[in-house]
C-alpha positions as CSV (number, residue, x, y, z in Angstrom):
1,X,-23.3,-20.6,15.0
2,X,-24.4,-21.4,18.6
3,X,-21.4,-23.2,20.1
4,X,-21.3,-21.0,23.2
5,X,-24.8,-22.1,24.3
6,X,-26.3,-20.6,27.4
7,X,-26.7,-23.4,30.1
8,X,-27.1,-25.9,27.3
9,X,-25.4,-29.0,26.0
10,X,-26.5,-30.9,23.1
11,X,-27.7,-34.3,24.3
12,X,-28.1,-36.6,21.3
13,X,-31.7,-37.7,20.8
14,X,-31.3,-40.4,18.2
15,X,-34.2,-41.5,16.1
16,X,-35.5,-44.9,16.9
17,X,-37.1,-46.7,13.9
18,X,-39.5,-49.6,14.2
19,X,-38.7,-52.7,12.1
20,X,-41.2,-53.4,9.3
21,X,-41.2,-55.9,6.5
22,X,-44.0,-54.3,4.6
23,X,-43.3,-52.7,1.3
24,X,-42.8,-48.9,1.7
25,X,-41.0,-46.0,0.0
26,X,-37.5,-45.5,1.2
27,X,-37.4,-42.8,3.9
28,X,-35.6,-39.7,2.7
29,X,-32.9,-38.3,5.0
30,X,-31.4,-34.9,4.5
31,X,-28.5,-33.7,6.7
32,X,-26.0,-30.9,7.0
33,X,-24.6,-28.3,9.3
34,X,-26.2,-25.3,11.0
35,X,-25.8,-23.3,14.2
36,X,-22.5,-25.0,15.0
37,X,-24.0,-28.5,15.0
38,X,-25.7,-31.0,12.7
39,X,-29.2,-31.2,11.4
40,X,-31.1,-34.3,10.1
41,X,-34.5,-34.2,8.5
42,X,-36.1,-37.6,7.9
43,X,-39.3,-37.9,5.8
44,X,-41.4,-41.0,5.7
45,X,-42.7,-42.3,2.4
46,X,-41.5,-39.3,0.4
47,X,-43.0,-38.5,-3.0
48,X,-41.0,-37.9,-6.2
49,X,-41.3,-34.2,-5.6
50,X,-39.8,-34.5,-2.1
51,X,-36.7,-36.5,-3.1
52,X,-34.6,-33.9,-4.7
53,X,-32.0,-31.2,-4.0
54,X,-34.7,-28.5,-4.1
55,X,-36.2,-29.5,-0.7
56,X,-32.8,-29.4,1.0
57,X,-32.0,-26.1,-0.6
58,X,-35.2,-24.6,0.9
59,X,-34.4,-26.1,4.3
60,X,-30.9,-24.7,4.2
61,X,-32.1,-21.3,3.0
62,X,-34.5,-21.2,5.9
63,X,-31.7,-22.1,8.4
64,X,-29.4,-19.4,6.9
65,X,-32.2,-16.9,7.3
66,X,-32.6,-17.7,11.0
67,X,-28.9,-17.5,11.5
68,X,-28.8,-14.0,10.0
69,X,-31.3,-13.0,12.6
70,X,-30.1,-14.7,15.7
71,X,-26.5,-15.8,15.4
72,X,-24.1,-14.0,17.6
73,X,-21.2,-15.4,15.5
74,X,-22.4,-13.4,12.5
75,X,-21.3,-9.8,13.1
76,X,-23.9,-8.5,10.6
77,X,-26.8,-10.5,12.1
78,X,-29.8,-8.7,13.7
79,X,-28.8,-9.8,17.2
80,X,-25.2,-8.8,16.8
81,X,-26.2,-5.3,15.6
82,X,-28.6,-5.0,18.5
83,X,-25.9,-6.1,20.9
84,X,-23.3,-3.7,19.5
85,X,-25.7,-0.7,19.6
86,X,-25.6,1.5,22.7
87,X,-28.8,3.1,21.8
88,X,-31.8,2.8,24.2
89,X,-34.2,3.7,21.5
90,X,-36.3,1.2,19.4
91,X,-34.2,-1.0,17.2
92,X,-35.9,-2.5,14.2
93,X,-35.7,-6.3,13.8
94,X,-37.6,-9.0,11.9
95,X,-41.0,-10.2,13.0
96,X,-39.8,-13.7,13.9
97,X,-36.9,-12.3,16.0
98,X,-39.6,-10.6,18.1
99,X,-41.5,-13.9,18.4
100,X,-38.5,-15.6,19.8
101,X,-37.6,-12.8,22.2
102,X,-41.3,-12.6,23.3
103,X,-41.2,-16.3,24.2
104,X,-37.9,-15.9,26.0
105,X,-39.3,-13.0,28.0
106,X,-42.4,-15.0,28.9
107,X,-40.4,-17.9,30.3
108,X,-38.1,-15.4,32.1
109,X,-41.1,-14.0,33.9
110,X,-42.7,-17.4,34.7
111,X,-39.4,-18.6,36.2
112,X,-38.6,-15.4,38.2
113,X,-35.5,-14.9,36.1
114,X,-34.1,-18.4,36.0
115,X,-34.2,-18.3,32.2
116,X,-32.3,-15.2,31.2
117,X,-31.0,-14.7,27.6
118,X,-28.9,-11.7,28.7
119,X,-26.6,-13.8,30.8
120,X,-23.5,-13.6,28.5
121,X,-21.4,-11.4,30.9
122,X,-21.7,-14.1,33.6
123,X,-21.1,-16.9,31.2
124,X,-17.9,-15.2,30.0
125,X,-16.8,-14.3,33.5
126,X,-17.0,-17.9,34.6
127,X,-15.1,-19.0,31.5
128,X,-17.8,-21.1,29.9
129,X,-17.7,-19.0,26.8
130,X,-14.2,-20.2,25.8
131,X,-11.5,-22.8,26.5
132,X,-9.3,-20.7,28.8
133,X,-8.3,-22.0,32.2
134,X,-11.2,-21.9,34.6
135,X,-11.0,-19.9,37.8
136,X,-13.5,-18.8,40.4
137,X,-14.3,-15.0,39.8
138,X,-14.1,-12.5,42.6
139,X,-17.4,-11.7,44.3
140,X,-17.1,-8.1,43.2
141,X,-16.7,-9.1,39.5
142,X,-19.8,-11.3,39.8
143,X,-21.9,-8.5,41.2
144,X,-20.6,-6.1,38.5
145,X,-21.6,-8.6,35.8
146,X,-25.1,-9.0,37.4
147,X,-25.7,-5.3,37.1
148,X,-25.4,-5.6,33.3
149,X,-28.0,-8.4,32.8
150,X,-31.7,-8.8,33.1
151,X,-34.4,-9.6,30.6
152,X,-36.6,-7.0,32.4
153,X,-34.4,-4.4,30.6
154,X,-35.7,-5.6,27.2
155,X,-38.9,-4.3,25.7
156,X,-40.5,-5.5,22.4
157,X,-42.9,-4.2,19.9
158,X,-44.8,-6.3,17.3
159,X,-45.8,-3.6,14.9
160,X,-43.5,-2.4,13.5
161,X,-41.3,-5.2,14.9
162,X,-38.6,-3.8,17.2
163,X,-36.6,-4.3,20.4
164,X,-35.5,-1.7,23.0
165,X,-33.1,-2.0,25.9
166,X,-32.9,0.2,28.9
167,X,-29.3,-0.7,29.6
168,X,-26.9,0.4,26.9
169,X,-24.5,-2.4,27.5
170,X,-27.1,-5.2,27.7
171,X,-26.6,-8.1,25.2
172,X,-28.9,-10.9,24.0
173,X,-27.9,-14.5,23.4
174,X,-30.7,-16.7,22.2
175,X,-28.7,-19.9,21.9
176,X,-30.9,-21.6,24.5
177,X,-34.0,-21.1,22.5
178,X,-33.0,-20.5,18.8
179,X,-32.3,-24.1,17.9
180,X,-35.7,-25.0,19.1
181,X,-37.2,-22.2,17.0
182,X,-35.3,-23.4,14.0
183,X,-36.8,-26.9,14.5
184,X,-40.3,-25.4,14.5
185,X,-39.5,-23.3,11.4
186,X,-38.3,-26.4,9.4
187,X,-41.4,-28.3,10.6
188,X,-43.6,-25.4,9.3
189,X,-41.7,-25.4,6.0
190,X,-42.3,-29.1,5.5
191,X,-46.0,-28.8,6.3
192,X,-46.3,-26.0,3.7
193,X,-44.8,-28.5,1.2
194,X,-47.6,-31.0,2.1
195,X,-45.1,-33.2,4.0
196,X,-46.6,-34.2,7.3
197,X,-44.7,-37.3,8.5
198,X,-41.2,-36.4,9.4
199,X,-38.6,-36.2,12.2
200,X,-36.4,-33.1,12.5
201,X,-33.2,-33.1,14.6
202,X,-31.1,-30.0,15.1
203,X,-28.3,-30.8,17.5
204,X,-30.4,-33.1,19.6
205,X,-33.6,-31.0,19.6
206,X,-36.3,-33.1,18.0
207,X,-39.7,-32.7,16.5
208,X,-41.9,-35.5,15.2
209,X,-44.7,-35.0,12.7
210,X,-47.7,-37.2,12.1
211,X,-47.2,-41.0,12.4
212,X,-45.5,-42.9,9.6
213,X,-47.5,-44.6,6.8
214,X,-47.4,-47.9,8.6
215,X,-49.0,-46.3,11.7
216,X,-45.8,-46.2,13.8
217,X,-45.1,-43.0,15.7
218,X,-41.8,-41.3,15.5
219,X,-39.6,-42.0,18.6
220,X,-36.6,-40.2,20.1
221,X,-34.3,-41.4,22.8
222,X,-33.4,-39.3,25.9
223,X,-29.7,-40.1,26.6
224,X,-28.7,-41.5,29.9
225,X,-26.6,-38.9,31.9
226,X,-24.3,-41.8,32.7
227,X,-23.2,-41.4,29.1
228,X,-22.7,-45.1,28.7
229,X,-25.0,-48.1,27.9
230,X,-26.8,-49.2,31.0
231,X,-26.3,-53.0,31.7
232,X,-29.4,-54.9,30.8
233,X,-30.7,-52.2,28.5
234,X,-30.8,-52.6,24.7
235,X,-29.9,-48.9,24.1
236,X,-28.1,-46.3,26.2
237,X,-31.2,-44.2,26.8
238,X,-33.0,-43.3,30.0
239,X,-36.2,-43.0,28.1
240,X,-37.7,-43.4,24.6
241,X,-40.5,-41.1,23.9
242,X,-43.1,-41.0,21.1
243,X,-43.4,-37.7,19.3
244,X,-46.8,-37.3,17.7
245,X,-46.7,-33.7,16.4
246,X,-44.6,-32.7,19.4
247,X,-41.0,-32.0,20.3
248,X,-38.4,-32.9,22.9
249,X,-35.5,-30.9,24.1
250,X,-32.8,-31.7,26.7
251,X,-30.4,-29.6,28.8
252,X,-27.6,-31.3,30.7
253,X,-24.8,-30.6,33.2
254,X,-22.7,-33.7,33.0
255,X,-20.5,-32.6,30.0
256,X,-19.9,-29.0,30.7
257,X,-18.5,-28.2,34.1
258,X,-15.2,-27.8,35.9
259,X,-13.8,-28.6,39.3
260,X,-11.5,-26.6,41.5
261,X,-10.4,-27.9,45.0
262,X,-13.0,-30.7,44.6
263,X,-15.8,-28.3,44.1
264,X,-18.0,-28.9,41.1
265,X,-19.0,-25.8,39.1
266,X,-21.8,-26.3,36.7
267,X,-22.3,-24.4,33.5
268,X,-25.9,-23.8,34.7
269,X,-25.6,-20.4,36.2
270,X,-28.3,-18.9,38.4
271,X,-28.9,-15.4,37.1
272,X,-30.3,-14.4,40.5
273,X,-27.0,-15.1,42.3
274,X,-24.4,-15.1,39.5
275,X,-23.1,-18.4,40.7
276,X,-23.3,-21.9,39.2
277,X,-26.2,-23.9,40.5
278,X,-25.3,-26.2,43.4
279,X,-26.1,-29.9,42.8
280,X,-28.1,-29.2,39.6
281,X,-29.9,-32.1,37.7
282,X,-27.7,-34.1,35.4
283,X,-30.2,-33.5,32.7
284,X,-33.7,-32.1,32.2
285,X,-35.9,-33.0,29.2
286,X,-39.1,-31.4,28.2
287,X,-41.8,-32.6,25.7
288,X,-43.9,-29.8,24.3
289,X,-45.8,-29.0,21.1
290,X,-43.3,-26.2,20.4
291,X,-39.6,-27.1,20.2
292,X,-38.8,-23.5,20.9
293,X,-40.7,-23.6,24.2
294,X,-39.3,-27.0,25.1
295,X,-35.7,-25.7,24.4
296,X,-36.1,-22.7,26.8
297,X,-38.0,-24.6,29.5
298,X,-35.3,-27.3,29.6
299,X,-32.7,-24.6,30.3
300,X,-34.8,-22.8,32.9
301,X,-35.6,-26.0,34.8
302,X,-31.9,-27.0,34.9
303,X,-31.4,-23.8,36.9
304,X,-34.5,-24.3,39.1
305,X,-34.0,-28.0,39.8
306,X,-36.7,-30.4,40.7
307,X,-37.5,-28.8,44.0
308,X,-38.8,-25.6,42.4
309,X,-39.1,-26.9,38.9
310,X,-41.6,-29.7,39.5
311,X,-44.4,-27.5,41.0
312,X,-43.9,-25.0,38.2
313,X,-44.0,-27.7,35.6
314,X,-47.2,-29.1,37.0
315,X,-48.7,-25.6,37.2
316,X,-47.7,-25.0,33.5
317,X,-48.9,-28.5,32.5
318,X,-45.4,-29.3,31.2
319,X,-44.1,-32.8,30.5
320,X,-40.7,-32.8,32.2
321,X,-38.1,-35.4,33.2
322,X,-35.5,-34.5,35.8
323,X,-32.5,-36.9,36.0
324,X,-30.0,-36.9,38.9
325,X,-27.0,-39.1,39.3
326,X,-26.6,-40.3,42.9
327,X,-23.3,-40.9,44.7
328,X,-23.8,-44.6,44.1
329,X,-24.0,-44.0,40.3
330,X,-27.7,-44.6,40.1
331,X,-30.2,-42.4,38.2
332,X,-32.9,-40.7,40.2
333,X,-35.8,-39.5,38.2
334,X,-38.7,-37.0,38.8
335,X,-41.2,-36.6,36.0
336,X,-44.5,-34.9,35.1
337,X,-47.0,-35.3,32.2
338,X,-46.4,-37.8,29.5
339,X,-42.9,-38.4,30.8
340,X,-44.5,-39.8,33.9
341,X,-46.6,-42.1,31.9
342,X,-43.6,-43.5,30.1
343,X,-41.4,-43.6,33.2
344,X,-39.1,-46.5,33.3
345,X,-36.2,-47.0,35.7
346,X,-33.2,-48.6,34.2
347,X,-33.0,-52.3,35.3
348,X,-30.6,-53.2,38.1
349,X,-27.2,-54.5,37.2
350,X,-27.3,-58.3,37.2
351,X,-25.2,-59.9,40.0
352,X,-22.2,-61.8,38.8
353,X,-23.5,-65.2,40.0
354,X,-27.1,-64.6,38.9
355,X,-28.5,-67.4,36.7
356,X,-28.0,-66.7,33.0
357,X,-31.0,-66.6,30.6
358,X,-31.9,-69.9,28.9
359,X,-29.9,-70.6,25.8
360,X,-32.7,-72.6,24.2
361,X,-33.0,-72.1,20.5
362,X,-30.1,-69.5,20.3
363,X,-30.2,-69.7,16.5
364,X,-33.7,-68.3,16.1
365,X,-32.9,-64.6,16.5
366,X,-30.1,-64.8,14.0
367,X,-32.2,-66.6,11.4
368,X,-35.0,-64.1,11.9
369,X,-32.6,-61.2,11.6
370,X,-31.1,-62.7,8.5
371,X,-34.5,-63.2,6.9
372,X,-35.5,-59.6,7.6
373,X,-32.2,-58.4,6.2
374,X,-32.6,-60.3,3.0
375,X,-36.2,-59.1,2.5
376,X,-35.2,-55.5,3.2
377,X,-32.3,-55.5,0.8
378,X,-34.3,-57.3,-1.9
379,X,-37.2,-54.8,-1.5
380,X,-34.8,-51.8,-1.8
381,X,-33.1,-53.3,-4.8
382,X,-36.3,-54.0,-6.6
383,X,-37.6,-50.5,-5.9
384,X,-34.4,-49.1,-7.1
385,X,-34.4,-51.1,-10.4
386,X,-38.1,-50.3,-11.1
387,X,-37.6,-46.6,-10.5
388,X,-34.2,-46.5,-12.2
389,X,-32.5,-44.5,-9.5
390,X,-29.6,-45.0,-7.1
391,X,-29.9,-45.6,-3.4
392,X,-29.0,-42.3,-1.7
393,X,-29.6,-40.1,1.2
394,X,-30.6,-42.6,3.8
395,X,-30.1,-46.2,4.9
396,X,-33.6,-47.2,3.8
397,X,-35.1,-50.3,5.4
398,X,-31.8,-51.1,7.1
399,X,-32.5,-48.2,9.5
400,X,-34.8,-50.6,11.4
401,X,-32.2,-53.3,12.0
402,X,-30.1,-53.4,15.2
403,X,-26.4,-53.7,15.1
404,X,-24.2,-55.7,17.4
405,X,-24.3,-52.9,20.0
406,X,-28.1,-52.9,20.0
407,X,-28.3,-49.7,18.0
408,X,-29.9,-49.4,14.6
409,X,-27.3,-49.7,11.9
410,X,-28.2,-46.3,10.5
411,X,-29.8,-44.4,13.4
412,X,-26.3,-43.0,14.1
413,X,-26.8,-40.8,11.1
414,X,-28.6,-38.5,13.4
415,X,-25.7,-38.0,15.8
416,X,-22.5,-36.0,15.2
417,X,-20.5,-37.1,12.2
418,X,-17.5,-38.4,14.2
419,X,-19.7,-41.0,15.9
420,X,-21.4,-42.2,12.7
421,X,-20.5,-45.8,12.0
422,X,-21.8,-45.7,8.4
423,X,-18.7,-44.9,6.3
424,X,-20.6,-43.4,3.3
425,X,-22.8,-41.2,5.4
426,X,-19.9,-40.2,7.7
427,X,-17.9,-39.1,4.7
428,X,-20.8,-37.0,3.4
429,X,-21.4,-35.4,6.8
430,X,-17.7,-34.6,7.2
431,X,-17.7,-33.1,3.7
432,X,-20.8,-31.1,4.6
433,X,-19.0,-29.8,7.7
434,X,-16.0,-28.8,5.8
435,X,-18.0,-26.9,3.2
436,X,-20.3,-25.2,5.7
437,X,-19.8,-21.6,6.3
438,X,-19.1,-20.5,9.8
439,X,-22.2,-18.7,10.9
């Protein structure tokens, strides 16, 4: 389980489905618990072979395998055994563990140490690893912790796969990259099963496959760091991005911090100083073909900020969105790549005395919505009767319909169970959470 995530908070990237009245197979939605969070796999136009328990069993088996390699909560995992070892000789691990560490080290080097998966001693020292009362550590304690970290002290070997550390006490924590890797692994599993149109969400890290059967792309919302619906916007997102065989990952500061004597201490700790970053971005999102890479880059750029991060993002041809919350409560954005192309500032809050929109034909949207609702339900019912099976697993065509708050009725299935407004799915997710093993 990865609840003590390095620099990272899970910002919900809810799936946005486009309304369609054309006849189509009901999307298959599989969900459960992994890495201390939720996962949702949505498959467009599934075949009979896809719509069974066997596919979910393969998905969960793959997630369990990754946890056994990289979960610091499992005392028998590869990473736990590596951390507990005080040997500075080669330590045998799985090949894919080496792949993840290699990418982590690559980004560590590109960012001059801003991304450092050996940061656990500093995370614990500042109290972000648990719920104890937060205090500012002594400077001597910070320097002592810094002497026990550094990705430069980790070597890797591909054949036979192994890791080696030059500091006996050094420990790895891959929580800022492992969820992204798990998303990539599930995507690869689906493609092996000849499933190409899908959306995967593991704790807010998302990967979209090929477009849906009707030609619509998969979309994910980047949550507003204001953590509330923006007046004038239909959804509480700063940005909605299309994911065509690509991924999006977000790191944020606005939910994981503490204040002492009016000083804000971010959970984004700069490994080069040992102190929380001053005035970090509220959130950083990265769109990348690899969710693993997007995951790690989002964390690194949180530490670097837009001043150092934007030039590096352009150099690496990354698509990045930096979001800052100003003193006046506005969102200031800096973006590169495709996130520049889709840039959209939230509309200004309407003045109290501003003219109201025309109320002409107020009945039309409701009649149209009712017609679409009836068509969708009828289509689902007919398909169910013809195929002689019960509706299960997802909300079917209703996923495209907005509720009173502007959100899709069923899109909340992709966010934590406590926030899900669909009673049946919420109960299933709660049951899955209770049955899940702590990993």
